[in-house]
C-alpha positions as CSV (number, residue, x, y, z in Angstrom):
1,M,52.6,16.2,-55.7
2,Q,55.7,17.7,-54.0
3,H,53.7,20.9,-53.6
4,F,51.1,19.1,-51.5
5,A,53.5,16.8,-49.6
6,P,54.0,19.1,-46.6
7,H,50.2,19.6,-46.3
8,L,49.6,15.8,-46.5
9,A,52.3,15.2,-43.8
10,Q,50.6,17.8,-41.5
11,A,47.2,16.3,-42.1
12,R,48.5,12.8,-41.2
13,A,50.1,14.1,-38.1
14,L,46.9,16.0,-37.1
15,C,44.9,12.8,-37.7
16,V,47.2,10.7,-35.6
17,A,47.0,13.3,-32.8
18,I,43.2,13.3,-32.9
19,C,43.0,9.5,-32.9
20,L,45.4,9.3,-29.9
21,A,43.3,11.9,-28.0
22,M,40.1,10.0,-28.7
23,A,41.6,6.7,-27.7
24,T,42.9,8.3,-24.5
25,A,39.5,9.7,-23.7
26,Q,37.7,6.4,-24.3
27,A,40.2,4.6,-22.1
28,A,39.6,7.1,-19.3
29,D,35.8,6.7,-19.7
30,S,36.1,3.0,-19.5
31,E,38.1,3.2,-16.3
32,A,35.9,5.7,-14.7
33,S,33.7,4.5,-11.8
34,P,30.0,4.2,-12.3
35,P,27.8,7.1,-11.2
36,E,27.6,7.3,-7.4
37,A,24.6,5.4,-6.0
38,M,22.0,7.3,-4.1
39,P,22.7,6.9,-0.3
40,K,20.3,4.7,1.5
41,S,19.7,7.6,3.9
42,A,18.4,9.7,1.0
43,W,15.6,7.3,0.1
44,L,14.8,6.5,3.7
45,A,14.4,10.3,4.3
46,E,12.1,10.5,1.3
47,L,10.0,7.7,2.7
48,A,9.9,9.2,6.2
49,D,9.2,12.8,5.2
50,R,7.2,12.7,2.0
51,T,5.9,9.3,0.7
52,L,4.4,7.9,3.9
53,P,3.2,11.2,5.3
54,S,1.3,11.8,2.1
55,M,-0.4,8.4,2.4
56,Q,-1.3,9.1,6.0
57,Q,-2.7,12.5,5.1
58,A,-4.8,10.9,2.4
59,L,-6.3,8.5,5.0
60,T,-7.0,11.4,7.4
61,D,-8.6,13.5,4.7
62,Q,-10.8,10.7,3.5
63,A,-11.8,9.7,7.1
64,G,-12.7,13.3,7.8
65,Q,-14.8,13.4,4.7
66,L,-16.4,10.1,5.8
67,L,-17.4,11.5,9.2
68,A,-18.8,14.7,7.7
69,T,-20.8,12.8,5.1
70,T,-22.1,10.5,7.7
71,Q,-23.3,13.4,9.7
72,Q,-24.9,15.0,6.7
73,T,-26.6,11.7,5.7
74,C,-28.0,11.2,9.2
75,S,-29.5,14.7,9.1
76,A,-31.4,14.0,5.9
77,P,-31.3,10.3,4.9
78,N,-32.4,9.6,1.3
79,Q,-31.2,7.8,-1.7
80,A,-28.8,10.5,-2.8
81,S,-27.2,11.0,0.6
82,L,-26.9,7.2,1.1
83,G,-25.1,7.0,-2.2
84,K,-22.7,9.8,-1.1
85,L,-22.0,8.0,2.2
86,R,-21.3,4.7,0.5
87,K,-18.9,6.5,-1.9
88,A,-17.1,8.2,1.1
89,W,-16.8,4.8,2.8
90,L,-15.2,3.3,-0.3
91,Q,-12.7,6.2,-0.7
92,T,-11.7,5.8,2.9
93,A,-11.3,2.1,2.6
94,R,-9.1,2.6,-0.5
95,A,-6.9,5.1,1.4
96,W,-6.4,2.5,4.2
97,A,-5.7,-0.3,1.6
98,A,-2.9,1.8,0.2
99,M,-1.3,2.0,3.6
100,E,-2.2,-1.6,4.6
101,V,0.3,-3.1,2.1
102,F,3.2,-1.5,3.9
103,Q,2.6,-1.3,7.6
104,I,5.5,0.3,9.5
105,G,6.2,2.1,12.8
106,P,3.0,3.4,14.5
107,V,0.7,1.5,12.2
108,I,2.1,-1.7,13.7
109,E,2.6,-0.3,17.2
110,R,-1.0,1.0,17.3
111,R,-2.4,-2.1,15.7
112,T,-4.2,0.1,13.3
113,A,-5.4,-2.7,11.1
114,R,-7.3,-4.1,14.0
115,Q,-8.7,-0.7,14.9
116,I,-10.2,0.2,11.6
117,N,-10.2,-2.9,9.4
118,G,-11.0,-6.0,11.4
119,W,-12.8,-8.3,9.2
120,P,-15.0,-10.3,8.9
121,V,-17.5,-8.5,11.1
122,R,-18.8,-10.4,14.2
123,M,-22.3,-9.4,15.1
124,K,-21.9,-10.4,18.7
125,L,-19.4,-7.5,18.9
126,L,-21.4,-5.0,16.9
127,Q,-24.8,-5.7,18.3
128,P,-24.2,-4.2,21.7
129,L,-23.5,-0.9,20.1
130,L,-26.8,-1.1,18.2
131,E,-28.8,-2.0,21.3
132,G,-28.1,1.1,23.3
133,G,-25.8,3.0,25.7
134,E,-23.4,5.8,25.2
135,L,-21.2,5.8,22.0
136,G,-18.2,7.9,23.1
137,P,-14.6,7.2,22.1
138,N,-13.9,5.0,25.1
139,R,-16.7,2.6,24.2
140,I,-15.7,2.4,20.6
141,D,-12.1,1.8,21.6
142,R,-13.1,-1.0,24.0
143,T,-15.2,-2.7,21.3
144,G,-13.5,-5.7,19.7
145,S,-11.8,-5.2,16.3
146,A,-14.4,-7.2,14.4
147,G,-17.2,-5.0,15.7
148,K,-16.0,-1.5,14.6
149,G,-14.1,0.4,12.0
150,L,-14.7,0.3,8.2
151,P,-16.1,-3.3,8.0
152,A,-18.7,-2.6,10.7
153,M,-19.7,0.5,8.7
154,E,-20.0,-1.5,5.6
155,Y,-22.3,-4.0,7.3
156,L,-24.7,-1.2,8.3
157,L,-24.5,0.5,4.8
158,H,-24.9,-2.8,2.9
159,P,-26.9,-5.2,5.1
160,D,-27.8,-8.6,3.8
161,R,-31.0,-9.0,1.8
162,Q,-32.2,-5.5,2.6
163,T,-33.3,-2.9,0.1
164,D,-31.9,0.6,0.0
165,A,-35.3,1.9,1.3
166,A,-34.8,-0.3,4.4
167,V,-31.3,1.0,4.9
168,I,-32.6,4.6,4.6
169,R,-35.2,3.9,7.3
170,S,-32.5,2.5,9.6
171,L,-30.5,5.7,9.2
172,K,-33.3,7.6,11.0
173,G,-32.5,5.8,14.3
174,R,-29.7,4.2,16.3
175,H,-27.9,2.9,13.3
176,C,-26.9,6.4,12.3
177,Q,-25.6,7.2,15.7
178,V,-23.5,4.1,15.6
179,L,-22.2,5.0,12.1
180,M,-21.1,8.4,13.3
181,A,-19.3,6.9,16.3
182,L,-17.6,4.3,14.0
183,A,-16.5,7.0,11.5
184,D,-15.2,9.1,14.4
185,G,-13.1,6.2,15.5
186,V,-11.6,5.8,12.1
187,L,-10.7,9.5,12.0
188,R,-9.2,9.4,15.5
189,E,-7.0,6.5,14.5
190,A,-5.8,8.2,11.3
191,K,-4.9,11.3,13.2
192,G,-3.1,9.2,15.9
193,I,-0.9,7.6,13.2
194,Q,0.1,11.1,12.0
195,Q,0.8,12.3,15.5
196,D,3.0,9.3,16.4
197,W,4.8,9.5,13.0
198,R,6.0,13.1,13.8
199,G,6.3,13.2,17.6
200,P,7.4,13.4,20.2
201,D,11.0,14.1,19.4
202,G,10.5,13.6,15.7
203,G,8.5,10.3,16.1
204,F,9.1,7.3,14.0
205,A,9.9,9.6,11.0
206,R,13.1,10.6,12.7
207,Q,13.9,7.0,13.5
208,L,13.6,6.1,9.8
209,R,15.3,9.3,8.5
210,Q,18.3,9.0,10.8
211,A,18.6,5.2,10.8
212,G,21.8,4.2,12.4
213,Q,22.6,7.7,13.7
214,L,20.6,7.6,16.9
215,Q,22.0,6.2,20.1
216,E,18.7,4.4,21.0
217,G,17.1,4.3,17.6
218,A,14.9,1.6,16.1
219,F,17.5,0.8,13.5
220,A,21.2,-0.1,14.1
221,S,22.1,1.1,10.6
222,D,20.5,2.3,7.4
223,T,21.2,-1.1,6.0
224,Q,19.0,-2.7,8.7
225,A,16.3,-0.1,7.9
226,L,16.4,-0.9,4.2
227,G,16.2,-4.5,5.0
228,D,13.2,-4.0,7.2
229,V,11.5,-2.0,4.5
230,V,12.0,-4.7,1.9
231,N,10.7,-7.4,4.3
232,L,7.6,-5.3,5.1
233,L,6.9,-4.8,1.4
234,I,7.1,-8.5,0.8
235,A,4.9,-9.2,3.9
236,G,2.3,-6.8,2.5
237,I,2.2,-8.5,-0.9
238,D,2.1,-11.9,0.8
239,Y,-0.9,-10.7,2.8
240,V,-2.8,-9.7,-0.4
241,R,-2.0,-13.0,-2.1
242,L,-2.7,-15.3,0.8
243,R,-5.6,-13.6,2.7
244,K,-7.5,-11.9,-0.2
245,L,-7.0,-14.4,-3.0
246,E,-5.7,-17.8,-2.0
247,K,-7.9,-18.3,1.1
248,P,-11.1,-17.4,-0.7
249,L,-10.1,-19.9,-3.4
250,E,-10.0,-22.7,-0.9
251,K,-13.4,-24.4,-1.0
252,S,-14.8,-26.8,1.6
253,S,-18.3,-26.8,-0.2
254,D,-20.0,-25.7,-3.3
255,E,-20.9,-22.3,-1.7
256,V,-18.5,-19.4,-1.4
257,A,-17.3,-18.7,2.1
258,L,-18.2,-15.1,2.1
259,D,-16.5,-14.4,5.4
260,R,-13.2,-15.1,3.7
261,L,-13.8,-12.1,1.4
262,E,-13.0,-8.6,2.3
263,A,-15.8,-6.0,1.7
264,W,-18.0,-8.5,-0.2
265,R,-21.2,-6.7,0.9
266,S,-20.2,-3.6,-1.1
267,D,-18.6,-5.6,-3.9
268,A,-15.4,-3.7,-3.1
269,S,-13.0,-6.6,-2.7
270,L,-11.2,-6.1,-6.1
271,A,-11.1,-2.3,-5.7
272,L,-9.4,-2.7,-2.3
273,M,-6.8,-5.1,-3.8
274,E,-6.1,-2.7,-6.6
275,A,-5.6,0.0,-3.9
276,N,-3.2,-2.4,-2.1
277,L,-1.1,-2.5,-5.3
278,A,-1.3,1.2,-5.7
279,G,0.2,1.6,-2.2
280,F,3.0,-0.8,-3.1
281,E,3.6,1.4,-6.2
282,Q,3.9,4.5,-4.1
283,V,6.5,3.0,-1.8
284,F,8.5,1.3,-4.6
285,F,8.3,3.8,-7.4
286,G,7.7,7.0,-5.5
287,G,4.1,7.3,-6.6
288,R,4.2,10.6,-8.5
289,A,6.6,12.8,-10.6
290,G,9.4,14.2,-8.5
291,R,9.1,11.6,-5.8
292,V,12.0,9.3,-5.0
293,G,11.3,5.6,-4.7
294,L,13.2,2.4,-4.1
295,D,13.5,2.1,-7.9
296,D,15.7,5.2,-7.9
297,Y,18.1,3.6,-5.3
298,L,18.2,0.4,-7.5
299,L,19.0,2.5,-10.6
300,G,21.8,4.0,-8.6
301,I,23.4,0.6,-7.9
302,E,22.9,-0.3,-11.6
303,K,19.9,-2.6,-11.4
304,P,17.7,-1.2,-14.2
305,V,16.6,-4.6,-15.4
306,L,15.2,-5.5,-11.9
307,V,13.3,-2.2,-11.8
308,R,11.8,-2.9,-15.2
309,R,10.8,-6.5,-14.2
310,V,9.1,-5.2,-11.0
311,R,7.2,-2.7,-13.0
312,E,6.1,-5.3,-15.6
313,Q,5.0,-7.8,-12.9
314,L,3.1,-5.1,-11.0
315,D,1.3,-4.2,-14.2
316,T,0.6,-7.9,-14.9
317,A,-0.9,-8.3,-11.4
318,R,-3.1,-5.3,-11.9
319,A,-4.3,-6.5,-15.3
320,A,-5.1,-9.9,-13.8
321,L,-7.3,-8.3,-11.1
322,R,-9.1,-6.2,-13.7
323,S,-9.7,-9.2,-15.9
324,I,-11.8,-10.9,-13.2
325,G,-14.5,-8.5,-14.4
326,M,-17.1,-9.2,-11.7
327,P,-17.4,-9.1,-7.9
328,M,-15.3,-11.7,-6.1
329,S,-18.4,-13.2,-4.5
330,Q,-19.5,-14.2,-8.0
331,A,-16.1,-14.8,-9.6
332,L,-15.1,-17.5,-7.2
333,T,-17.8,-19.8,-8.7
334,A,-18.3,-18.2,-12.2
335,V,-14.7,-17.6,-13.3
336,P,-12.4,-19.2,-10.6
337,E,-9.6,-19.5,-13.2
338,R,-9.4,-15.7,-13.4
339,V,-9.1,-15.4,-9.7
340,K,-6.4,-18.1,-9.7
341,A,-4.6,-16.2,-12.5
342,A,-4.6,-13.1,-10.3
343,Q,-3.4,-15.0,-7.3
344,Q,-0.5,-16.4,-9.4
345,A,0.4,-13.0,-10.8
346,V,0.6,-11.6,-7.2
347,R,2.6,-14.6,-6.2
348,Q,5.1,-13.9,-9.0
349,L,5.5,-10.4,-7.8
350,Q,6.1,-11.7,-4.3
351,R,8.7,-14.2,-5.6
352,L,10.5,-11.5,-7.6
353,L,10.8,-9.4,-4.4
354,E,11.9,-12.4,-2.3
355,N,14.5,-13.6,-4.7
356,D,15.8,-10.9,-7.0
357,L,15.2,-7.8,-5.0
358,A,16.5,-9.4,-1.7
359,E,19.6,-10.6,-3.5
360,A,20.3,-7.3,-5.2
361,L,20.0,-5.5,-1.9
362,Q,21.7,-8.3,0.1
363,V,18.7,-8.4,2.4
364,D,18.0,-11.3,4.8
365,L,14.3,-12.3,4.7
366,S,12.4,-12.6,7.9
367,F,10.3,-15.6,8.6
368,N,7.1,-13.6,8.3
369,A,7.9,-12.6,4.8
370,N,7.8,-16.2,3.7
371,D,5.1,-17.4,6.0
372,G,2.5,-19.4,4.2
373,D,4.4,-19.6,0.9
């Protein structure tokens, strides 16, 4: 044993040294500050330069395809071309719905929602276009919001109680000229948003990217910009819940008030609500791999549970919409409990944003964000 004693002593000393080193390292780790949070400006720049421009470009691309398809259909109206035109209309409506849930900057200033998605349609506004006269941009621009844009196109492509054969016959006359003028108006508005977003002098994108850095900017600080973004997201979800689900559920008679439903003629109400939630996802989660979203900023300030809860509630709302399983015009009388479940799921998402998200980011809610709740 005496032969091994020096070695045992050395081993004990080495063990003590290693243990002390490990304890010191653990203590240093525990005292280290958490990873540095993403600057607000980094996410705002992503929103200004990538996320929102990609959504705007999607609308412009789809609106351009809608105009081209309208022109092609008018040159040779038949069952196949009518189907293609209806599909192009739906794709454009979906692209707008993705932007509709988060309206900011020129979309608000230009009143884009009124220019391209004023519903329900009012025939007293649309009828003068069908009766005659020139159909240039000035006339379309002067037409009231409920007589132009995507809803007016839907009215002409899915008229009440008319067969596809009757619709095809109508496309050989004035209706097709009006459809082309309306599609052109949607495309011009989409391009106008993009132009105002970038210019002049950087447009609203610069205001958002450099929030708090410009002498006469729209935002006094990046904190104010972040607060406005959160409020606008909440307002968008509130709009989906209130206008598209809650109002249709309110019944004053045994019949469904169809004018309370968006895009009921094409049975696209649910598809457009799903596109609304997809637009929310793009802003909140970045939308695609490599894109930065509000979730990344929240992870940087150590709010992973909140990010997970928003994701789960968003998925719940989507599943509730899908579970309705039939056009809204039928579901409101056949399965109103499913519509109510979807409304409650969207409400829960809204409350999560109003309460937990606003608290986490220390955001003061505006009146509009809670209006009607």
